[in-house]
DSSP file (Angstrom, degrees, kcal/mol; ACC not computed):
  #  RESIDUE AA STRUCTURE BP1 BP2  ACC     N-H-->O    O-->H-N    N-H-->O    O-->H-N    TCO  KAPPA ALPHA  PHI   PSI    X-CA   Y-CA   Z-CA
    1    1 A M              0   0    0      0, 0.0     2,-0.1     0, 0.0     3,-0.0   0.000 360.0 360.0 360.0 138.1  134.9 -114.4  -70.6
    2    2 A A        -     0   0    0      1,-0.1     3,-0.1    30,-0.0    24,-0.1  -0.379 360.0-149.2 -70.0 141.6  131.8 -112.3  -69.7
    3    3 A Y  S    S+     0   0    0      1,-0.2     2,-0.4    22,-0.1    -1,-0.1   0.898  88.0  28.6 -73.2 -44.6  129.0 -112.1  -72.3
    4    4 A L  S    S-     0   0    0     21,-0.2     2,-0.4    22,-0.0    -1,-0.2  -0.914  71.3-157.9-117.7 146.1  128.0 -108.6  -71.1
    5    5 A T        -     0   0    0     -2,-0.4     2,-0.1    -3,-0.1    21,-0.0  -0.991  22.3-121.4-125.2 129.9  130.3 -106.0  -69.5
    6    6 A W        -     0   0    0     -2,-0.4     2,-0.4    16,-0.1    16,-0.0  -0.448  28.1-158.4 -66.6 136.7  129.0 -103.2  -67.4
    7    7 A R    >   -     0   0    0     -2,-0.1     3,-2.1     1,-0.1     4,-0.3  -0.922  24.0-125.3-118.2 146.1  129.8  -99.8  -68.7
    8    8 A N  G >  S+     0   0    0     -2,-0.4     3,-1.6     1,-0.3    -1,-0.1   0.763 106.7  69.5 -61.8 -25.5  129.9  -96.6  -66.7
    9    9 A D  G 3  S+     0   0    0      1,-0.3    -1,-0.3     3,-0.0    -3,-0.0   0.574  91.6  62.8 -71.3  -4.9  127.5  -94.9  -69.1
   10   10 A L  G <  S+     0   0    0     -3,-2.1    -1,-0.3     8,-0.0    -2,-0.2   0.576  77.0 111.3 -90.6 -11.5  124.9  -97.2  -67.7
   11   11 A N    <   -     0   0    0     -3,-1.6     4,-0.1    -4,-0.3    -3,-0.0  -0.408  50.5-165.1 -65.3 134.5  125.1  -95.8  -64.2
   12   12 A T        -     0   0    0      2,-0.2    -1,-0.2    -2,-0.1     3,-0.1   0.653  41.0-116.3 -90.0 -18.4  122.0  -93.9  -63.1
   13   13 A G  S    S+     0   0    0      1,-0.2     2,-0.8     2,-0.1     3,-0.1   0.416  88.2 110.9  90.8  -0.6  123.8  -92.3  -60.2
   14   14 A I    >>  -     0   0    0      1,-0.2     4,-2.8     2,-0.0     3,-0.6  -0.904  59.1-157.4-106.3 102.0  121.4  -94.1  -57.8
   15   15 A E  H 3> S+     0   0    0     -2,-0.8     4,-2.6     1,-0.3     5,-0.2   0.852  87.1  50.5 -53.0 -45.8  123.7  -96.5  -56.1
   16   16 A V  H 3> S+     0   0    0      1,-0.2     4,-1.6     2,-0.2    -1,-0.3   0.881 114.4  44.8 -64.0 -37.7  121.1  -99.1  -55.1
   17   17 A I  H <> S+     0   0    0     -3,-0.6     4,-2.8     2,-0.2    -2,-0.2   0.911 112.4  51.2 -71.1 -43.5  119.6  -99.2  -58.6
   18   18 A D  H  X S+     0   0    0     -4,-2.8     4,-2.5     1,-0.2    -2,-0.2   0.896 109.2  51.4 -61.7 -39.4  123.0  -99.4  -60.3
   19   19 A T  H  X S+     0   0    0     -4,-2.6     4,-1.9    -5,-0.3    -1,-0.2   0.909 111.2  47.7 -62.9 -42.3  124.0 -102.3  -58.0
   20   20 A Q  H  X S+     0   0    0     -4,-1.6     4,-2.0    -5,-0.2    -2,-0.2   0.908 111.1  50.5 -66.0 -42.1  120.8 -104.1  -58.9
   21   21 A H  H  X S+     0   0    0     -4,-2.8     4,-2.1     1,-0.2    -2,-0.2   0.916 109.7  50.6 -62.0 -42.4  121.4 -103.5  -62.6
   22   22 A R  H  X S+     0   0    0     -4,-2.5     4,-2.4     1,-0.2    -1,-0.2   0.876 107.6  54.2 -63.1 -36.0  124.9 -104.8  -62.3
   23   23 A R  H  X S+     0   0    0     -4,-1.9     4,-2.2     2,-0.2    -1,-0.2   0.896 106.4  51.3 -64.4 -39.5  123.6 -107.9  -60.5
   24   24 A I  H  X S+     0   0    0     -4,-2.0     4,-2.2     2,-0.2    -2,-0.2   0.901 108.7  51.7 -63.7 -40.0  121.2 -108.5  -63.4
   25   25 A V  H  X S+     0   0    0     -4,-2.1     4,-2.3     2,-0.2   -21,-0.2   0.924 108.9  50.9 -60.6 -44.4  124.2 -108.3  -65.8
   26   26 A E  H  X S+     0   0    0     -4,-2.4     4,-2.0     1,-0.2    -2,-0.2   0.897 110.1  49.9 -59.0 -40.3  126.0 -110.9  -63.7
   27   27 A M  H  X S+     0   0    0     -4,-2.2     4,-2.2     2,-0.2    -1,-0.2   0.871 108.1  51.9 -69.6 -36.2  123.0 -113.2  -63.9
   28   28 A I  H  X S+     0   0    0     -4,-2.2     4,-2.1     2,-0.2    -1,-0.2   0.906 109.8  50.8 -63.5 -40.5  122.8 -112.8  -67.7
   29   29 A N  H  X S+     0   0    0     -4,-2.3     4,-2.3     2,-0.2    -2,-0.2   0.877 108.1  52.3 -63.5 -37.3  126.5 -113.7  -67.8
   30   30 A Q  H  X S+     0   0    0     -4,-2.0     4,-2.0     2,-0.2    -2,-0.2   0.898 107.1  52.6 -64.1 -39.5  125.7 -116.8  -65.6
   31   31 A L  H  X S+     0   0    0     -4,-2.2     4,-0.9     1,-0.2    -2,-0.2   0.919 109.5  49.4 -61.0 -42.9  123.0 -117.8  -68.1
   32   32 A H  H >< S+     0   0    0     -4,-2.1     3,-0.6     1,-0.2    -2,-0.2   0.916 111.2  49.4 -60.4 -44.6  125.6 -117.5  -70.8
   33   33 A E  H 3< S+     0   0    0     -4,-2.3    -1,-0.2     1,-0.2    -2,-0.2   0.807 108.2  53.2 -67.3 -30.7  128.0 -119.7  -68.9
   34   34 A T  H >< S+     0   0    0     -4,-2.0     3,-2.5    -5,-0.1    -1,-0.2   0.648  79.6 112.9 -83.2 -13.8  125.4 -122.4  -68.1
   35   35 A Q  T << S+     0   0    0     -4,-0.9     3,-0.1    -3,-0.6     4,-0.0  -0.354  82.6  23.3 -59.5 135.0  124.4 -122.9  -71.7
   36   36 A G  T 3  S+     0   0    0      1,-0.4    -1,-0.3    -2,-0.0     3,-0.1   0.298 105.3 103.0  89.1  -9.5  125.5 -126.4  -72.8
   37   37 A Q  S <  S-     0   0    0     -3,-2.5    -1,-0.4     1,-0.2     5,-0.1  -0.239  89.4 -52.8 -89.3-172.7  125.5 -127.6  -69.2
   38   38 A D    >>  -     0   0    0      1,-0.1     4,-1.4    -3,-0.1     3,-0.7  -0.274  52.3-116.1 -64.7 152.1  122.9 -129.8  -67.7
   39   39 A R  H 3> S+     0   0    0      1,-0.2     4,-2.3     2,-0.2     5,-0.1   0.818 111.9  59.9 -57.4 -36.6  119.3 -128.5  -68.0
   40   40 A A  H 3> S+     0   0    0      1,-0.2     4,-2.2     2,-0.2    -1,-0.2   0.887 102.2  52.6 -63.1 -39.6  118.9 -128.1  -64.2
   41   41 A A  H <> S+     0   0    0     -3,-0.7     4,-1.6     1,-0.2    -1,-0.2   0.908 110.9  47.2 -63.6 -41.7  121.8 -125.6  -64.0
   42   42 A V  H  X S+     0   0    0     -4,-1.4     4,-2.6    -8,-0.2    -2,-0.2   0.911 110.6  53.1 -64.0 -42.8  120.2 -123.5  -66.8
   43   43 A G  H  X S+     0   0    0     -4,-2.3     4,-2.6     1,-0.2     5,-0.2   0.880 105.4  53.4 -61.9 -40.0  116.8 -123.7  -65.0
   44   44 A V  H  X S+     0   0    0     -4,-2.2     4,-2.3     2,-0.2    -1,-0.2   0.918 111.9  45.3 -61.3 -43.8  118.3 -122.5  -61.7
   45   45 A V  H  X S+     0   0    0     -4,-1.6     4,-2.7     2,-0.2     5,-0.2   0.918 112.5  50.4 -68.2 -43.0  119.7 -119.4  -63.4
   46   46 A I  H  X S+     0   0    0     -4,-2.6     4,-2.5     2,-0.2     5,-0.2   0.941 112.8  46.7 -59.8 -47.2  116.6 -118.7  -65.4
   47   47 A E  H  X S+     0   0    0     -4,-2.6     4,-2.5     1,-0.2     5,-0.2   0.932 114.5  46.3 -62.0 -46.6  114.4 -118.9  -62.3
   48   48 A A  H  X S+     0   0    0     -4,-2.3     4,-2.6    -5,-0.2     5,-0.2   0.900 113.0  50.5 -63.4 -40.8  116.8 -116.7  -60.2
   49   49 A L  H  X S+     0   0    0     -4,-2.7     4,-2.2     2,-0.2    -2,-0.2   0.918 112.3  45.7 -64.9 -44.8  117.0 -114.2  -63.0
   50   50 A V  H  X S+     0   0    0     -4,-2.5     4,-2.3    -5,-0.2    -2,-0.2   0.945 115.5  46.4 -64.4 -47.8  113.3 -113.9  -63.5
   51   51 A E  H  X S+     0   0    0     -4,-2.5     4,-2.1    -5,-0.2    -2,-0.2   0.905 113.8  47.8 -63.4 -42.3  112.6 -113.6  -59.8
   52   52 A Y  H  X S+     0   0    0     -4,-2.6     4,-2.8    -5,-0.2    -1,-0.2   0.908 111.3  51.2 -65.9 -40.9  115.4 -111.0  -59.2
   53   53 A T  H  X S+     0   0    0     -4,-2.2     4,-2.6    -5,-0.2    -2,-0.2   0.908 109.2  50.3 -63.7 -41.8  114.2 -108.9  -62.1
   54   54 A V  H  X S+     0   0    0     -4,-2.3     4,-2.2     2,-0.2    -1,-0.2   0.921 112.8  47.0 -61.4 -44.0  110.6 -108.9  -60.8
   55   55 A S  H  X S+     0   0    0     -4,-2.1     4,-2.4     2,-0.2    -2,-0.2   0.911 111.4  51.4 -63.8 -42.6  111.9 -107.8  -57.4
   56   56 A H  H  X S+     0   0    0     -4,-2.8     4,-3.0     1,-0.2     5,-0.2   0.931 109.4  50.0 -60.3 -46.0  114.0 -105.1  -59.0
   57   57 A F  H  X S+     0   0    0     -4,-2.6     4,-2.8     1,-0.2     5,-0.2   0.926 110.3  49.7 -59.5 -45.2  111.1 -103.8  -61.0
   58   58 A A  H  X S+     0   0    0     -4,-2.2     4,-2.0     2,-0.2    -1,-0.2   0.911 112.9  47.4 -61.2 -42.0  108.9 -103.6  -57.9
   59   59 A F  H  X S+     0   0    0     -4,-2.4     4,-1.9     2,-0.2    -2,-0.2   0.941 112.9  48.0 -63.8 -47.8  111.7 -101.8  -56.0
   60   60 A E  H  X S+     0   0    0     -4,-3.0     4,-2.2     1,-0.2    -2,-0.2   0.898 110.9  51.7 -60.3 -42.4  112.3  -99.4  -58.8
   61   61 A E  H  X S+     0   0    0     -4,-2.8     4,-2.5    -5,-0.2    -1,-0.2   0.871 106.7  53.2 -64.5 -37.0  108.5  -98.7  -59.2
   62   62 A S  H  X S+     0   0    0     -4,-2.0     4,-2.6    -5,-0.2    -1,-0.2   0.887 108.1  51.2 -66.2 -36.7  108.2  -97.9  -55.5
   63   63 A L  H  X S+     0   0    0     -4,-1.9     4,-1.9     2,-0.2    -2,-0.2   0.929 111.4  47.4 -63.2 -44.5  111.0  -95.4  -55.8
   64   64 A M  H  X>S+     0   0    0     -4,-2.2     5,-2.5     2,-0.2     4,-0.6   0.919 113.5  47.4 -64.0 -43.5  109.3  -93.7  -58.7
   65   65 A E  H ><5S+     0   0    0     -4,-2.5     3,-1.2     1,-0.2    -2,-0.2   0.932 111.8  49.7 -64.3 -45.4  105.9  -93.6  -56.9
   66   66 A D  H 3<5S+     0   0    0     -4,-2.6    -1,-0.2     1,-0.3    -2,-0.2   0.838 111.3  50.3 -61.0 -33.0  107.5  -92.2  -53.7
   67   67 A A  H 3<5S-     0   0    0     -4,-1.9    -1,-0.3    -5,-0.2    -2,-0.2   0.552 111.9-121.6 -82.5  -7.5  109.2  -89.6  -55.8
   68   68 A G  T <<5 -     0   0    0     -3,-1.2     2,-0.2    -4,-0.6    -3,-0.2   0.796  40.6-175.9  71.7  27.4  106.0  -88.6  -57.5
   69   69 A Y    > < -     0   0    0     -5,-2.5     3,-1.6    -6,-0.2     4,-0.2  -0.414  22.5-141.2 -61.8 123.9  107.5  -89.4  -60.9
   70   70 A Q  T 3  S+     0   0    0      1,-0.3     3,-0.3    -2,-0.2    -1,-0.2   0.700  96.0  45.7 -66.7 -21.3  104.8  -88.4  -63.4
   71   71 A F  T 3> S+     0   0    0      1,-0.2     4,-2.4     2,-0.1    -1,-0.3   0.078  74.1 115.5-108.4  24.4  105.4  -91.3  -65.8
   72   72 A S  H <> S+     0   0    0     -3,-1.6     4,-2.5     1,-0.2     5,-0.2   0.867  75.6  52.8 -63.4 -35.6  105.6  -94.0  -63.2
   73   73 A R  H  > S+     0   0    0     -3,-0.3     4,-2.0    -4,-0.2    -1,-0.2   0.920 110.6  46.6 -66.2 -42.1  102.5  -95.7  -64.5
   74   74 A A  H  > S+     0   0    0      2,-0.2     4,-1.8     1,-0.2    -2,-0.2   0.904 112.9  49.8 -65.1 -40.6  103.8  -95.9  -68.0
   75   75 A H  H  X S+     0   0    0     -4,-2.4     4,-2.2     1,-0.2    -2,-0.2   0.912 109.5  51.3 -64.7 -42.1  107.2  -97.2  -66.8
   76   76 A K  H  X S+     0   0    0     -4,-2.5     4,-3.0     1,-0.2    -1,-0.2   0.888 106.3  55.2 -61.7 -38.8  105.4  -99.8  -64.7
   77   77 A R  H  X S+     0   0    0     -4,-2.0     4,-2.4     2,-0.2    -1,-0.2   0.897 106.1  51.0 -62.2 -40.6  103.5 -100.9  -67.9
   78   78 A I  H  X S+     0   0    0     -4,-1.8     4,-2.1     2,-0.2    -1,-0.2   0.927 111.7  48.2 -60.9 -45.0  106.8 -101.4  -69.7
   79   79 A H  H  X S+     0   0    0     -4,-2.2     4,-2.9     1,-0.2    -2,-0.2   0.930 110.2  51.6 -60.0 -46.2  107.9 -103.5  -66.8
   80   80 A D  H  X S+     0   0    0     -4,-3.0     4,-2.2     1,-0.2    -2,-0.2   0.907 110.2  48.5 -59.5 -43.9  104.7 -105.5  -66.8
   81   81 A L  H  X S+     0   0    0     -4,-2.4     4,-2.0     1,-0.2    -1,-0.2   0.898 112.9  48.2 -63.5 -40.4  105.0 -106.2  -70.6
   82   82 A F  H  X S+     0   0    0     -4,-2.1     4,-2.7     2,-0.2     5,-0.2   0.910 109.0  52.6 -67.7 -41.8  108.6 -107.3  -70.1
   83   83 A I  H  X S+     0   0    0     -4,-2.9     4,-2.8     1,-0.2    -2,-0.2   0.907 109.3  51.0 -60.0 -41.5  107.8 -109.6  -67.2
   84   84 A K  H  X S+     0   0    0     -4,-2.2     4,-1.9    -5,-0.2    -1,-0.2   0.928 110.7  48.6 -60.7 -44.7  105.1 -111.2  -69.3
   85   85 A R  H  X S+     0   0    0     -4,-2.0     4,-1.4     1,-0.2    -2,-0.2   0.924 114.4  44.2 -62.4 -45.7  107.5 -111.8  -72.1
   86   86 A V  H  X S+     0   0    0     -4,-2.7     4,-2.3     1,-0.2    -1,-0.2   0.874 110.3  55.8 -68.5 -37.0  110.2 -113.3  -69.8
   87   87 A S  H  X S+     0   0    0     -4,-2.8     4,-2.5    -5,-0.2    -1,-0.2   0.857 103.4  55.8 -63.0 -34.4  107.6 -115.4  -68.1
   88   88 A D  H  X S+     0   0    0     -4,-1.9     4,-2.2     2,-0.2    -1,-0.2   0.898 107.1  49.5 -63.1 -40.2  106.6 -116.8  -71.5
   89   89 A Y  H  X S+     0   0    0     -4,-1.4     4,-2.5     2,-0.2    -2,-0.2   0.918 109.8  51.2 -62.8 -43.0  110.3 -117.8  -71.9
   90   90 A R  H  X S+     0   0    0     -4,-2.3     4,-2.7     1,-0.2    -2,-0.2   0.924 110.1  49.4 -60.7 -43.9  110.3 -119.4  -68.5
   91   91 A A  H  X S+     0   0    0     -4,-2.5     4,-1.9     1,-0.2    -1,-0.2   0.893 110.2  50.7 -63.3 -39.7  107.1 -121.4  -69.4
   92   92 A R  H  <>S+     0   0    0     -4,-2.2     5,-2.4     2,-0.2     4,-0.2   0.899 110.3  50.4 -63.7 -39.8  108.7 -122.5  -72.6
   93   93 A Y  H ><5S+     0   0    0     -4,-2.5     3,-1.9     1,-0.2    -2,-0.2   0.944 109.4  49.8 -62.1 -47.9  111.7 -123.7  -70.7
   94   94 A V  H 3<5S+     0   0    0     -4,-2.7    -1,-0.2     1,-0.3    -2,-0.2   0.844 105.7  58.3 -60.3 -33.4  109.6 -125.6  -68.2
   95   95 A A  T 3<5S-     0   0    0     -4,-1.9    -1,-0.3    -5,-0.2    -2,-0.2   0.505 129.7 -95.3 -76.5  -3.2  107.8 -127.2  -71.2
   96   96 A G  T < 5S+     0   0    0     -3,-1.9    -3,-0.2     1,-0.3    -2,-0.1   0.385  78.7 136.0 110.4  -4.8  111.2 -128.6  -72.4
   97   97 A E      < -     0   0    0     -5,-2.4     2,-1.0    -6,-0.2    -1,-0.3  -0.449  57.7-124.4 -76.3 150.6  112.3 -126.0  -74.9
   98   98 A D        +     0   0    0      1,-0.2     4,-0.2    -2,-0.1     3,-0.1  -0.813  49.0 151.6 -92.4  97.2  115.9 -124.8  -74.9
   99   99 A V     >  +     0   0    0     -2,-1.0     4,-3.1     1,-0.1     5,-0.3   0.364  34.3 105.3-108.7   2.4  115.3 -121.0  -74.6
  100  100 A A  H  > S+     0   0    0      1,-0.2     4,-2.6     2,-0.2     5,-0.2   0.894  83.0  45.5 -55.9 -46.6  118.5 -120.0  -72.8
  101  101 A G  H  > S+     0   0    0      2,-0.2     4,-2.3     1,-0.2    -1,-0.2   0.925 115.4  46.2 -64.0 -45.7  120.1 -118.4  -75.9
  102  102 A E  H  > S+     0   0    0     -4,-0.2     4,-2.6     2,-0.2    -2,-0.2   0.924 114.6  47.8 -61.5 -45.2  117.0 -116.6  -76.9
  103  103 A L  H  X S+     0   0    0     -4,-3.1     4,-3.0     1,-0.2     5,-0.2   0.915 110.6  51.5 -64.5 -43.4  116.4 -115.3  -73.4
  104  104 A Q  H  X S+     0   0    0     -4,-2.6     4,-2.4    -5,-0.3     5,-0.2   0.922 111.6  47.5 -59.0 -45.3  120.0 -114.2  -73.0
  105  105 A D  H  X S+     0   0    0     -4,-2.3     4,-2.2     2,-0.2     5,-0.3   0.932 113.5  47.7 -62.1 -46.8  119.8 -112.2  -76.3
  106  106 A L  H  X S+     0   0    0     -4,-2.6     4,-2.9     1,-0.2     5,-0.3   0.948 114.0  46.6 -58.6 -50.9  116.5 -110.6  -75.3
  107  107 A L  H  X S+     0   0    0     -4,-3.0     4,-2.7     1,-0.2     5,-0.3   0.903 112.5  49.0 -61.3 -43.0  117.7 -109.7  -71.8
  108  108 A S  H  X S+     0   0    0     -4,-2.4     4,-1.1    -5,-0.2     5,-0.2   0.907 116.1  42.1 -67.9 -40.5  121.0 -108.3  -73.0
  109  109 A R  H  X S+     0   0    0     -4,-2.2     4,-1.3    -5,-0.2    -2,-0.2   0.938 120.0  43.2 -67.8 -46.2  119.4 -106.1  -75.7
  110  110 A W  H  X S+     0   0    0     -4,-2.9     4,-3.1    -5,-0.3     5,-0.2   0.912 108.5  56.1 -69.4 -44.6  116.5 -105.0  -73.6
  111  111 A L  H  X S+     0   0    0     -4,-2.7     4,-2.6    -5,-0.3     5,-0.2   0.935 110.2  41.3 -59.1 -53.7  118.4 -104.2  -70.3
  112  112 A F  H  X S+     0   0    0     -4,-1.1     4,-2.2    -5,-0.3    -1,-0.2   0.896 117.7  48.6 -65.4 -38.8  121.0 -101.8  -71.6
  113  113 A S  H  X S+     0   0    0     -4,-1.3     4,-1.9    -5,-0.2     5,-0.4   0.928 112.3  48.8 -63.3 -45.3  118.4 -100.0  -73.8
  114  114 A H  H  <>S+     0   0    0     -4,-3.1     5,-2.8     1,-0.2     6,-0.4   0.907 111.9  48.7 -62.9 -43.4  115.9  -99.8  -70.9
  115  115 A I  I  <>S+     0   0    0     -4,-2.6     5,-1.0    -5,-0.2    -1,-0.2   0.940 115.1  43.9 -61.7 -47.5  118.5  -98.4  -68.5
  116  116 A K  I  <5S+     0   0    0     -4,-2.2    -1,-0.2    -5,-0.2    -2,-0.2   0.752 129.0  23.6 -73.7 -24.1  119.7  -95.7  -71.0
  117  117 A E  I  X5S+     0   0    0     -4,-1.9     4,-0.9    -5,-0.2    -3,-0.2   0.826 131.2  22.6-106.0 -74.2  116.2  -94.7  -72.1
  118  118 A E  I >>5S+     0   0    0     -5,-0.4     3,-0.7    -4,-0.2     4,-0.6   0.930 125.9  46.1 -67.1 -46.7  113.4  -95.4  -69.7
  119  119 A D  I >><S+     0   0    0     -5,-2.8     3,-1.2     1,-0.2     4,-0.8   0.892 106.4  59.8 -65.4 -37.4  115.3  -95.6  -66.5
  120  120 A A  H 34<S+     0   0    0     -5,-1.0     4,-0.4    -6,-0.4     3,-0.4   0.806  97.3  62.9 -59.1 -28.2  117.3  -92.4  -67.3
  121  121 A S  H << S+     0   0    0     -4,-0.9     4,-0.3    -3,-0.7    -1,-0.3   0.776 105.5  42.5 -71.9 -25.5  114.0  -90.5  -67.5
  122  122 A Y  H <X S+     0   0    0     -3,-1.2     4,-2.4    -4,-0.6     5,-0.3   0.576  88.0  93.4 -94.5  -8.8  113.1  -91.1  -63.8
  123  123 A V  H  X S+     0   0    0     -4,-0.8     4,-3.1    -3,-0.4     5,-0.3   0.876  81.8  52.1 -55.8 -46.6  116.6  -90.5  -62.3
  124  124 A G  H  > S+     0   0    0     -4,-0.4     4,-1.8     1,-0.2    -1,-0.2   0.927 113.4  43.0 -58.2 -47.9  116.2  -86.8  -61.6
  125  125 A A  H  > S+     0   0    0     -4,-0.3     4,-1.7    -3,-0.2    -1,-0.2   0.918 118.3  44.3 -65.6 -44.3  112.9  -87.2  -59.6
  126  126 A V  H  X S+     0   0    0     -4,-2.4     4,-3.0     2,-0.2     5,-0.2   0.903 110.9  53.0 -70.9 -41.1  114.1  -90.3  -57.7
  127  127 A R  H  X S+     0   0    0     -4,-3.1     4,-1.8    -5,-0.3    -1,-0.2   0.911 108.8  50.4 -61.6 -41.3  117.6  -88.9  -56.9
  128  128 A A  H  X S+     0   0    0     -4,-1.8     4,-0.7    -5,-0.3    -1,-0.2   0.924 114.9  43.6 -61.5 -44.0  116.0  -85.7  -55.4
  129  129 A Q  H  X S+     0   0    0     -4,-1.7     4,-1.4     1,-0.2     3,-0.5   0.895 113.3  51.7 -67.4 -40.9  113.7  -87.8  -53.3
  130  130 A M  H  X S+     0   0    0     -4,-3.0     4,-3.9     1,-0.2     5,-0.4   0.774  91.8  74.4 -71.7 -26.3  116.3  -90.3  -52.2
  131  131 A Q  H  X S+     0   0    0     -4,-1.8     4,-0.6     1,-0.2    -1,-0.2   0.909 107.0  34.2 -55.5 -43.0  118.8  -87.7  -51.0
  132  132 A S  H  < S+     0   0    0     -4,-0.7     4,-0.3    -3,-0.5    -1,-0.2   0.885 122.3  46.7 -78.8 -38.2  116.8  -87.1  -47.9
  133  133 A L  H >< S+     0   0    0     -4,-1.4     3,-1.3     1,-0.2    10,-0.5   0.887 108.1  54.7 -71.2 -39.0  115.6  -90.7  -47.5
  134  134 A A  H 3< S+     0   0    0     -4,-3.9    -1,-0.2     1,-0.3    -2,-0.2   0.721  93.9  69.9 -70.4 -20.1  119.0  -92.4  -48.0
  135  135 A S  T 3< S+     0   0    0     -4,-0.6     2,-1.2    -5,-0.4    -1,-0.3   0.726  84.2  77.3 -70.4 -17.9  120.6  -90.3  -45.3
  136  136 A D    <   +     0   0    0     -3,-1.3     7,-0.5    -4,-0.3     8,-0.4  -0.751  53.8 159.2 -91.7  91.6  118.5  -92.3  -42.8
  137  137 A R        +     0   0    0     -2,-1.2    -1,-0.1     6,-0.1    -2,-0.1   0.155  26.4 129.6-100.3  17.2  120.5  -95.5  -42.7
  138  138 A S  S >  S-     0   0    0      1,-0.1     3,-2.0     2,-0.1     6,-0.3  -0.242  77.5-101.4 -67.3 162.7  119.1  -96.7  -39.4
  139  139 A A  T 3  S+     0   0    0      1,-0.3    -1,-0.1     5,-0.1    -3,-0.0   0.801 125.9  41.1 -56.7 -31.0  117.7 -100.2  -39.1
  140  140 A G  T 3  S+     0   0    0      4,-0.1    -1,-0.3     5,-0.0    -2,-0.1   0.352  91.9 120.9 -99.2   5.6  114.2  -98.8  -39.3
  141  141 A G  S <> S-     0   0    0     -3,-2.0     4,-2.7     1,-0.1     5,-0.2  -0.185  76.5-106.3 -69.7 163.9  115.0  -96.3  -42.0
  142  142 A W  H  > S+     0   0    0     -9,-0.2     4,-2.7     1,-0.2     5,-0.2   0.903 116.8  47.5 -58.4 -48.5  113.2  -96.2  -45.4
  143  143 A L  H  > S+     0   0    0     -7,-0.5     4,-2.6   -10,-0.5     5,-0.2   0.922 113.7  47.7 -63.8 -44.2  116.1  -97.6  -47.4
  144  144 A S  H  > S+     0   0    0     -8,-0.4     4,-2.1    -6,-0.3    -1,-0.2   0.924 114.0  47.1 -61.6 -45.5  116.8 -100.4  -45.0
  145  145 A R  H  X S+     0   0    0     -4,-2.7     4,-2.6     1,-0.2    -2,-0.2   0.909 113.2  49.0 -63.1 -42.0  113.1 -101.4  -44.8
  146  146 A S  H  X S+     0   0    0     -4,-2.7     4,-2.5     2,-0.2     5,-0.3   0.908 110.3  49.5 -66.8 -42.4  112.8 -101.3  -48.6
  147  147 A M  H  X S+     0   0    0     -4,-2.6     4,-2.6    -5,-0.2     6,-0.9   0.918 114.4  45.8 -62.0 -42.3  115.8 -103.4  -49.2
  148  148 A K  H  X S+     0   0    0     -4,-2.1     4,-1.7     4,-0.2    -2,-0.2   0.909 112.9  50.9 -66.9 -41.3  114.6 -106.0  -46.7
  149  149 A R  H  < S+     0   0    0     -4,-2.6    -2,-0.2    -5,-0.2    -1,-0.2   0.908 122.6  28.7 -62.8 -44.1  111.1 -105.9  -48.2
  150  150 A F  H  < S+     0   0    0     -4,-2.5    -2,-0.2    -5,-0.1    -1,-0.2   0.771 137.6  20.8 -92.2 -27.2  112.1 -106.5  -51.8
  151  151 A F  H  < S-     0   0    0     -4,-2.6    -3,-0.2    -5,-0.3    -2,-0.2   0.421  94.0-120.3-126.4  -0.1  115.4 -108.4  -51.4
  152  152 A G  S  < S+     0   0    0     -4,-1.7     2,-0.3    -5,-0.4    -4,-0.2   0.726  82.2  83.4  69.3  21.5  115.2 -110.0  -47.9
  153  153 A K  S    S-     0   0    0     -6,-0.9    -2,-0.3    -9,-0.1    -1,-0.2  -0.972  80.0-100.2-149.9 164.2  118.4 -108.3  -46.8
  154  154 A S    >   -     0   0    0     -2,-0.3     3,-1.3    -7,-0.1   -10,-0.1  -0.381  41.8-104.1 -81.3 166.4  119.7 -105.0  -45.4
  155  155 A E  T 3  S+     0   0    0      1,-0.3    -1,-0.1     2,-0.2   -11,-0.0   0.846 119.1  58.6 -59.0 -36.5  121.3 -102.4  -47.6
  156  156 A A  T 3         0   0    0      1,-0.3    -1,-0.3   -12,-0.0   -12,-0.0   0.708 360.0 360.0 -69.5 -19.8  124.8 -103.3  -46.3
  157  157 A A    <         0   0    0     -3,-1.3    -1,-0.3     0, 0.0    -2,-0.2   0.487 360.0 360.0 -71.4 360.0  124.4 -106.9  -47.5
């Protein structure tokens, strides 16, 4: 049974962002499932979750900047603080502590709150900007290039 369940009220209306948020939820659920298993399995999930979240933040920040969102710097600062906090958990894990439960709790509380509050505030600006950019789905188009840059794959993947 899943630890977290995606709810439609978490959708931003920006498909690429919603897909990334759902992937983070899946990874939090994987972290939940690996607890009590061997330490290496937990470590793989923690590392993947941290790296994916950092990539997601960078992608989201690029959307806000491109859209001219007036609070993009403040939003980036929130991301930076969160990355530091999660990186501290990763360092504690590497040092031998069992942090999976704490990290799972932090991520689950923070993610849904962040989506509904901070992320919701940039949606209007980004959606307006993306409507014209997302229509260019060619191999060299903005969305395709951005997905490849941040996630190493094309949008269709």
